[in-house]
N, C-alpha and C positions, 0 to 999 in steps of 0.2 A: 504494500499500499504507500509505503514512503520512499520507495525505490532507491535512489542514491542520495538521500536527504539525511543520512546518519550524521554527517558532519555538522549540518545546521541544527539538527536536534540536539547534539551533544553542547554546542555553543549557546541555545536556547535554554537548556537546562542549567547552566552555569549563570547565565543572567536571571533566571528565574529565582535561583538559589540566593543570589546576591540581594535581588529586590525584597525576597521574603525575608532574608534576614534583617534587611533594613527597616522593614516594616515591623518586624517583631521588635527590633531596638527602638524605634520610635514609639511603638504602643506602650512598652515598659517606661519610657521616660515621661510620657503624658500620663502614666499610671492608669492605664486602661485595665478593666477588671479581668479581661480574658486575654492579656497580651499574646500568650503562646499561640492561640489560633490564628493570629495574623500571619504568621510565617506561613502555613500550608496554603492558607486562604490567598495570598498575593503570589505564592509560588504557582499555584493551578491557574490563577487568573492572568499571570504572564504567559504560562504555557499555552493556554487556550488562544489568546491574541496573536502570540507568535505562530502557532501553527495555521490559524484560520486567515491571518491576514498577510503575514510575512513569508510563509513557506511558498517557494516557487513564485515568488512576487513578481509582476509584470508579465506573467505568462498570458493573461486575458488581452488587456490592451485594445479590445475591439468596442462594439457598440455597448451601450449601457442596457443590459438585457437582464431579466430574473426569469427563471423556469417556475411556474406554478403547477405543482403535481397534484392532480385529482385523486390520486390513490393515496389516501392517508394511512393506510396500513402497510403499504409497500416498503417503506424504510425500515419497519421493524425486522424485516427478512434479509436485508442486505448488509454486507460487512460496513460499509459507508455508515448507513444509519445507526447500525449498533455503536461504531465509534463514537459518532455525534451525539448519541445519548450518554455513552459512559463518561465522555469528556467533561460534560456539563454537571455531573453528580457532585464530584467534589466542589466544585464552585458553590453550589447551593448548600452543601453540607458545611464547609468550613466557612462560608459567609455567615450562616446562622450562629455557628458556634463562637466567631469572632464579636460578631455584632449584638447577638441576642436580641435583634429588632426585626421581626418576619415581614413587617410591610416594605422596607426598603430593600430587604433581600428579594422579595416577590417581585417588586419593580424591576429590580436589576436583573433577575434571569428572565423575565419577560421582554426587557428592553434590549439587553445586550445582543442576543441572537440577531434580531431584526437590525440592528445597527451594524453587526458584522456583515450580514448578507447585503445591506445596503451599499456598504462600502466596498464590497467586492464588485459590485454592480457599476458604480460610478467611479470608483478611484483607479486609475491606471497602474498605480504602484502596487495595489493589492492583489494577492494571490486568490485562487478559488474561483468558484462559479456561484453566482446567486442561486439559490434553489429554496423554495418553500419547504421542501423536505428536510433540509437542514435546520431550519427555524424550528420546524415542529420537534425533531428530536433533540435539539439542545435544550428549548423550553421543557420538554418532558424530563430531561436530565437533571435540569436545574430544580424542577419542583420536585423530583424524587429526592435529590440531595436535601432540600429544605424540610421534607416531611420526615426524612431520617433525623435530621438535625434537631426537629422539634421534639421527637421521640427520644433522642439521646439526653436533652435538658429536661426531659418531662412537663414540657410546656411552661417551665420557669423563664419567661421571656418579657420584654416590655412590649406590648402589642400596640400601644398607642405612640410609641416614641418614634419621632421622624416620619410618621404615617402620613401627615398631610403634606409635608414637602415633598415626599418620595412620589405620592399620587399626582400632585401638580407637574413635577418634573416628568412624570411617565406620561402625562397628557400632551404636555409641550412637545416631547420628543415624538410622541405618535402622531401629533399634527404635523410637524415638520417633515416626518417621513413619508407620510401621505402624500403631502404636497411634492416632495422629491420624486416619488414614484409616478405620480400622476402627471408630472411634467417632463421628468428626465429619463424614465426607465420604460423599456418595452417590455411588456409581460408576454411570456410564451407559455400558453397552456398545455399541458400534456397529460394524458390518461396514464400515468405512471411514467417512470423515466427509465426502466430497465425492460429487457424482454421477459415476455410471460407466456404461458401456456394459453392456447385459445379455450373459450368455454363452449357449450353445446352448439349454440347457433352460430358462432364463429367458425368452429369446425365443420358444421353442415354447409356453410357457405363455400369452404375450401374443397370439401368434397364434391360440391355440385360442380365448382369450376373444373376440377380434375376430370369428372366424368364426361363433362362437355367436351373437353379437349382430347381424352384418350379412352372414353368408354369405362370399361370394367378391368382394362388392361393392367393398370398399377393400383397397388393399395397404398392408401395414404398413412403414413405414421404420425410422428409428432408434429403438431402444428403450434407454432410460436408467433407472437405479435410483438413488433416493434412499435411503440406508440409514436405518433408524430406530434407536431406542435399545433396548438390550438385545435385539437381534434382531427386534424388531417395530415396528409403526407406521411402515414403510417405504412408499414407493410406487414403482411403475413407470410411467414416463411414456412412452407409446407416441406416435410421431409418424407421422402418416398422410400418404400420398403426395398426398392432396387439399389439404394444407395445415393441417389441424386436427390436434388432440392428444386423447388421452385419458389417464386416470389408472387404474390397477390397483392394489389395496392388494397389498402384498408383505412378507414371503413369504405365502404361501396363494392369493393370487388371489380372494379372497372377494367383494370389491365392485370393480365397473367403472362409471367415470363418462366419458361422452362426449358431447361438442357437436359435431356435424359442420357447422361452420360453415366452408364451404370458401371458397377465394378467388374462386370463381365463383358468385355469389349465385343465379344460375338453377339451378344443380345442387346447392344446399345441401340436405342431408337425404337420408336413405335412403328410397327410394320403396317404398311398400306395395303389392304386387300387387292391381290391380282397385280401388285407392283414387281417389277424386276429390276436389276441393277441398271441404273442410267448410265448412258454412254455420251449423251449429248444434252445441251440445255433445253432442247425441246423435250427430251425424254423426262428431265427432272420437272419441267412445268406440268407436264401431263399427270405425273405422280402427285404432286402438290395440289394440283387442281382436284384430283380424286379425293385427297384428304380433305380439301376445302368443302367440297360438295357435302361429304358426308357428317362433318363436324361443324363447319361454319358456312352454312349456304347463302347467308346474307353477302358474302363477299363476292359472290358472283355478280352482283350488280354494280361493283366498284367502276369507276370511271377510269382507272389506271392501274395496271398491273405489269411486272416485270421480273425475270430471272435472271440471276448474275451468279457467277462462279465465285466462290470463297475459299480463300486458304489462309488459315490463322492458327492460333495455339489450340483451337478445338478441332484441327483437322481440316481435310478438303471436303468440298460439297458444294451445294447450291442453295441459294437463298430465293424463294418466290415472295413478293410483296405484292399486296393489293391495298389500294389508296382510293378514299372519296376526295375528288378536288373540285374546287369552285374557284375560278378566277386564279388559278394557279395556287390557292391556299389549300394544303392538305387538311382535311378534317380530321377530329380525333378518331374517329372509327377506322381501324386498321388490322391488318393480319399480316404477319410474316412467319413463313413456314421454312425451316431449314432442314434439307435432306443431307445424310452422310453419303458416302461413296456407294454404300449398299442400297440406297434408295428407301432408307427409312427416316421417319421424322426425327431428327435429332434434336432440334431447337424450335421454340414456339414462343411467340411474342403476339398477344392479341389485345386489342383496346375495344371496349364496347360503348365508347362514347358516342356522341350524336354524329349522324352522316351529314348534316346541314346546320350551319351557324349564320346568323344575322351579323355579318361584319361590316365596319365602316367602309364607304365606297372609296375613299382615298387612301392608300397604303403606300408607304415608301418603297422604293425600287430596291433591288439587291444592291447595285451599285452604290446608293446612298447609304445604305445599311453598312456597307464596307468603308466608305468614306467616315462615316461617324466612329466606327471603331478604330480606324487607321489614325484619325486626330487624336483620339483618347489615348492610343497606345504611344503615340510619338510625344506625349507630354512629358517634360523633363529628361528626354533623351538627347544626349549629347553627340553620339556617333551618328554618322551618315547612314548607315544601314538601318532602314526602317523594317517593321514586321511584314510579313506576307499574309494578307487576308484573303478569307474566301467565304462567301455566304452560301450556306446550305438551302435546301428546300424551304419554303415559306410554310410555317406550321402554325397550330394552335395550342393553347394551354389556357389553363383556368388560373386566374388570379388567386391568392390567399389559399394556395394548395389546391385542393379539389372542390371548394365550396364557392369561389367567387365567380363573377362574369368571365366568360371566355375573351380572349384577345389573340390577335395574330402576331408571331414573333419570327425574327430573322436568327438562326443560330449561324454565327459567323466563327470560323475556324482561324485563329491566329498562331502563325508560326514564327519564332524568333531567328531571323535569318543570320544574327551574329552567334548564336548559340553554338558551343562546341561539346558534342555528345562525350559521354564517359567511354572507358575501354570496351564496355558491352554494347556502345551504341545507343544507350539510353539517356534520358535526361533532356531532351529537346523535343518531345511530343507536343503536338499543338494543343493549345487551350482553346475553350468554346466561350464566346461572349454573346449573350442574346440582347437583341434590340427590338423595342416594342415597334411594330410595324405602323402604328397609327401615329403615336407621338415621335417616335425617333430615339426615345429615351433608352439609357443603358440599364438593364435589368440585373438586380441581384449583385 
C-alpha cells in the first residue's frame, strides 16, 4: 500500500515523535491535568496529516475534483477503507483522554476529515485523491475512538466545556467548505469506486447480450462491474468459461466487445454454420454476412459496409464493418465482425445505439478540424517540425457519458514527427484529439 514510501514514513515518525514530546512538555508546563495523553494525541494527529496530505505530495496537480461514492458500505470491505478507519481511531481516543471535552473532540473528528479531503481536491501540493469514502471511514474511526475514550474514563468528562465555541467553529468551517465545493470543486458521482460482482438483473443483461451474439455456444462465468462517473461510463466485464472476456457498456448494455481468444487455439472463434476457410476478402465478407444475418439482421439495412484485411498482435484475419451514415456522419448503430484465418468469428464489436440522429446542419470539415488541432499542438513549440495530423471518420457520441445529448465529433490522430522511438520501436504512437464538429472546440 505504501510502495516505496518507507523513508518518508520513517521521517514522519521522527517528526511526530518530536511534536508529541513538545506537546507533552508544554502540557506539563501549563499544568494540564492529563498532560501525558497529549504526547500520543499529537503524535497520531501529526501522522494522520502527514500521510493524508504530504505523502506523495504533488501527484494530483489536476483539476479540483472529488469522488462521491454512493456505495456507503463498500469501504468497509477494502484495505484502503479499513486503513482510513483505523487511522482515526487513535485521534478520537487520545483526543478524548487529553482534553476530556467530548464536544470539541466530536467537532474535530467531523471537521478534520472533510478539511483533509477538500485540501486534497484544491491544493496542488497535497497528495491523495478527494473521496467521500475516505471522509466516511475517517469520521467512523474518529467516532469509534471517541466512544472508546469515554468508556475508558467512565464518562467523567466536562460535557459543556468548550461546546459552544466548538460548534460555532464547526458551523463556520462547514459553511466555508460548502461554498468552496460549490464554486471550485467538480463532484464525480460513482456507484462504488472498485470492481464488484454483478447482481441478478445485471447478470441477466450480460447473459442476454452474450446469447444474442453467440447463441448457447459459450457459458458465462463471473460477471463484474466497474462503475463509472455520475452513473455512466461504466463497464461490465464478462468472463467466459473458455478463458476469454468481453466488455458490455453499463448501465444500458448498449455496446458489446468480445475477443474469443480461448486457451485452446484450435477452438478459438465462434463457428459460422456452413463456413469454410476463407481465401479472399470476398470469402470473408460472405462468412461475416452469414453471421450478421443470423445474429444481428438489422445490420443488413446499413448504408455502408466494407471488409479489410488485418494483421496485428491478435493474429491475421479480416474485419467486416457495417455503418449507418447520414451526410457523411457515422451514426452510433454499428457492427464489426472479425474473422480469424479459419473463418471463425474471433472478435465482435456491436453498438445498439440509434440509426438516425438530428444533428446541426452546419458542421466543420475534416480539414478545419485538422487545422484546429495543429494550431493547438503548435502552441509553445520551438522546433520547426510540426505534428502530423489526420482526421478520421466523422462520428457521434453522447455528452456526459451515455446520458446527455448526441453530438458529432472528429477524431484527429496526432503524430509527433520529431519523436525518436526506443530500441523496440515504441514510444511514438499517435495520440487522438477529439473536436466538436459543431463548435470546433477541443474535447476532453
